[in-house]
N, C-alpha and C positions, 0 to 999 in steps of 0.2 A: 570532473571538471567543475570549477566554481561558477555559479551563475549569479547574476545580480538582477533584482526585480525593481519595480517601481517603488516598492516600500523602502528601498535604500539600504537594506540589511543584507550582508553577504550570507548566502545560504549555508556556508560552512560554519558561520559563527552563530547561527540561530540556536536557540535552546528549545527542546521539545516542550509542548504545552504542559505536559505532566510535571516536568522539572520546574517550570515557572510557577505552577500552582503550588507545588510543595514549598518553594521558597516564599511564595506569598503567604502561605499559612504560617511558616516559621517566623516571618517578620511580624505578622499580626500578633502571634503569641508573644513574641519578644516585646512588642510595644505595650501590650496589655500588662505584662509582668512589670515593665519599667514604670508604667503609670501607677500601679499599685505600690511599687517601691517609693515613688515620688510622694505619694500621699502618706505613706507610713514612716518614712525616714526623714530626719532633719536634725537641727541643732538640739531639739527637745525630744527625748525618747518617749514613745507612746506605746501602749499595749494594743493588741489587735482588737480588743473589745472597744477601746476608744475610737479606733478607726471605723469600725462598723457603726458605732453610735453616731459619729460625726457624719458619715455618709447618709445616715437616716435623718439628719437634720438637727441632731443634738449639739449644743455648744455650751453646756453648763459648766464644764470643768476646763482648766487650762489646757489639758491634753486634747480635749475635743475641739476647743477653739483653735489650737495649733493646726490640727488636721483640717478644720474648716478653711483656714487661710491657705493651706497647701493645695486645695482643690482647684481654684482658679489659676494658681501658679502652674499647676501641672497642665491644665488645658491650654494655657498660653504657650507653654513650651512645646506642646504637640503641634499647635497651629503654626507657630513661627518656624519650627524645625521643618515641618512639611512644606511650607511656602518657600523657605530658603533652598531646600533640596530640589524642588521643581525649578525654581528660577535659575539655579546653577546649571542644571541639565539643559535648560532651554538656551542659556547664554553660550554654553559650550557647543550646542547644536547650531545656533545662529552664526557664531563666529568661526566654527570648526576649529576651536582652540581648546586643547586639553587643559590649559591653565586658567580658563575663564572662571571667574567667581565674582559675585557682587563686591566683595572686599578688594580683591586684587585689581579689578578693572575700575576702581574708584567710584562705583555707583553708590555704595553705602556712605562713603565720605561726602559725596555730593548731597545726599539726603540729609546728612548730619549738619553740614554747613547751612543748608536752607532752613532747617529747624532752628539752629542757633541764632541766625539772623532774625528769623521771625519772632523768637522769644525776646531777644535783646532790644530790637528796634520797633517791633509792631505789637508787642504784648500778646503774642500767640499763646493760647492756653487751652483751647478745646481739643478733644481727641480727633474730631473730624478735621479741624484746621491743621493739626500736626500731619495728618495723612496727606492732605492735598499739597501742602508745602513740601513734604518729603518726596512725594512723587515728582513734583516739578524739579526739585534739585537732583533727584536720581536720573531723571530723563535728560536733563542738560549735561550732567557729567557723562552719561553713557554716550550721547551724541558727540561730545567733545573728544572723549578718549578714542572712539572709533574713527573719527575724522583725522585726528593726529596719527593714529596707528596706520591709517590708509595712505599716508603721504609717502612719496618716494617709490622706488622700484619694488615690485612684488606685492603691492597693496597691503592689506591688513593681515600680515603674517602673525602667528601666535607670539613670536618673540617681540615684535614691535608693539602689539597690543598690550602684552604684559608690562613692557617697559613704560609705555605711555600711561597705563593704569597706575603703575607704582609711582611715577613722577607726579601724576595728577593727585593721587591720594596724599602724597607728602605735602604738596602745595596747599590742598584744601584743609589738611590737618593744621597747617600753620595759620591759615586764615581763621579757622575755628578758635585757635588759641588767642589770636589777635583780637577777635571779637569779645572773648570771655574776659581777658585780663583786666580791662577797666570796669567790669561789671561784677563786683563782689556779691551782689544780691542774687545773681543767678549762677555764678561760677560753680558753687558746690554741687548743686543739683545736676548741672550739665555734665560735670566731670563724671559723676556716678552713672548717668545715663549713657555717656560715651563708651564706657567699658563694655556695656552690653549685658543685660540681665532680664530675668522674668519675675523678680521679686516685686511685691506690691501690686500684682495683677488683680483685676476685678472684672466680674462679668459685665458690669455696666460699660466700662471702657471697651471691652472686647466686642460688645454689641455694635459699637460705632465702626469697628474695623471689618466686620463680616461682609458688608456689601462690596467693599473694595477688594477683599480677598476673593470673593466669589467671582467678580469680574476678571481679575488677574488669572485665577485658576481656569476659568472657562476659556480665555484666550489661549493659554498655554496648552491645555488639553486638545482644543480644536486645531492647534498647530502641529500636533504630533505627526500626522501623515506628511505634512509639508516639510517638517524637519528631516524626515527620512529621505525625502527627495533632495533636499539641500545637501545632505551628506554625500551625494553622488557628484557634487560640483554644480555651479550655477548653470553652465551651458547645458549639461545633460538634464538637469532639473527643468530648465526652460523647454528643452526639446520634448520632455514628457508632459508638457502642458501646464507646468507650475508657473504662476506669476511670482517670480523670484523676489522682486523688491517688495511686493505686497505681503508675501508670506513671511519674509524676514522682518518687516516692520511690525506686523501683528504679533508675531512671536516675541519680539523684543519688547513691545509695549506691555504684553502680559507679564514678562519677567520684571520690567521696571515697576509696574504696579505692585507686584508682590514684594519686591525689595523695598520700595518706599513705605509700604504699609508695615512691613516687619521692622524697619528702622524706626518708624514713628512709635511702634508699640514697645520695642525691647532694646532699642539702641543698635549701633552698627556691629552686629555679631558676624564675625568672619569665619571663613574656611569651611562652613557647613556645605555651601554650594559647590565647593571644590572637591571635598572628600567623597560626598555621598554619591554623585553620579558615577564616579570611577568604580566604587564598590558595587553599585547596582549593575553596571555593564558586565562585570565578572559573573554576576548571578544570572541575569536574564538576557544578556546580549544587547546590541545597539538599537533595536527597534524601539522608537520613542513611544509607541502606543503602550508598551510594557514598561519602558524605562521611567516615564514620568510618574505613573502611580507608585512604582517601587521607590523612586526617589522621595516621594512624599512620605511614605511609611518609614523609610530608613532615616530620612532627615528628622522626622518626629522622634524616632527612637534615639538617635544620636544626641539631639539637644536635651531630651528628657534625661538621658543617662548622664550627660555633662552637668546638668543642674543637680542631680542627686549626688554625684561625686563632689561637686563644689560645696554641698551642704555638709558632707560628713568628713571630709579630709581635714577641716580646720575648726572642728567644734570647739567652743560654742559659736565661733565666727563663721562666716561663709566666704567662699571664693566665687566671684561672679562667673556666670556661665560663659561670658565672652572670653575670659582668661583661660578657662578649661578648653574651649574649642580651639583657641590659638595654640595651646600646648600640644594638642592633637594634630592640628592642621599644618603648622609650620614644618615639622619634619616630613609630613606627607607631601607638601608642596615641593620640597627639595628632592624627594624621591621621584615625583612625577617629572621634574625638570631633567633629572639624570636619566631616567628610564625612557621617557618619550623623546628627549632631545628636542623639545618644543616643536615637534612637527605637527601638521594639521591632523585632525581626527579623520 
């Protein structure tokens, strides 16, 4: 007979700790391999001797300089991928919606519009300013979509949230275009940033992001047990002693902070938060205490792999990572819609 505990995970769907640890080791090894590949591969071919020399601090040759530029790019891909993976898992847990994703729910586009308005009308230019403005836009968009999706009979169902998010994203994208059109001085840079990418990364700019990422990560990880309870339903979670509104608000805040920071750093990269949590549930089950760390590692691996693929498929040009993730995520989104029939998690 199946039993359900306070942790919110069905006993029949749990994975043995040994299996989880093996998957953990496998994902860590995969991420390490992809990071090495990201440093070694690109539009310019380099020898392994150049890679090791550049890792040691040398930048005398063109090849060593190329590797040196790839190092912060690789680190940013890992950080953004991990944050998007966690935020997607948290959003799916908070809304109990298998289609939840920062891009699909309009959160990324809300952050984008806020940044574009800040740049166009208020001269926004600092990395810290980008993050604060992006978080504000992401938070407002999240609240708006959830409010609209909650209207009518049945409350915030997965289908209504997905439709509200898609409509909101389209509307906000139109507003972004309207703001950019009369501003030729910023339109070019904004268009490139809107595609989503990790090129041009620097450790100095990443340093400004780390405090925000740390806060968002802490809020999400501390919400893992509460998300397990919310998976049982609000009434049962409340009966088990969980403060449902407070738990949902803190978890959502952590996800919004991560989304806003990632959008400020790399643009509105979509579908990572959708694909990764579903992959991880197949590996480690629905327990968020395992799901969130696995989503971080898998998200980092996916975005790093997408960046490597984008660099080598169109040599000597590059395909931005946002385009690669869209090519991966769009078919997966359709698959989830057909398989899950947009029912709740």
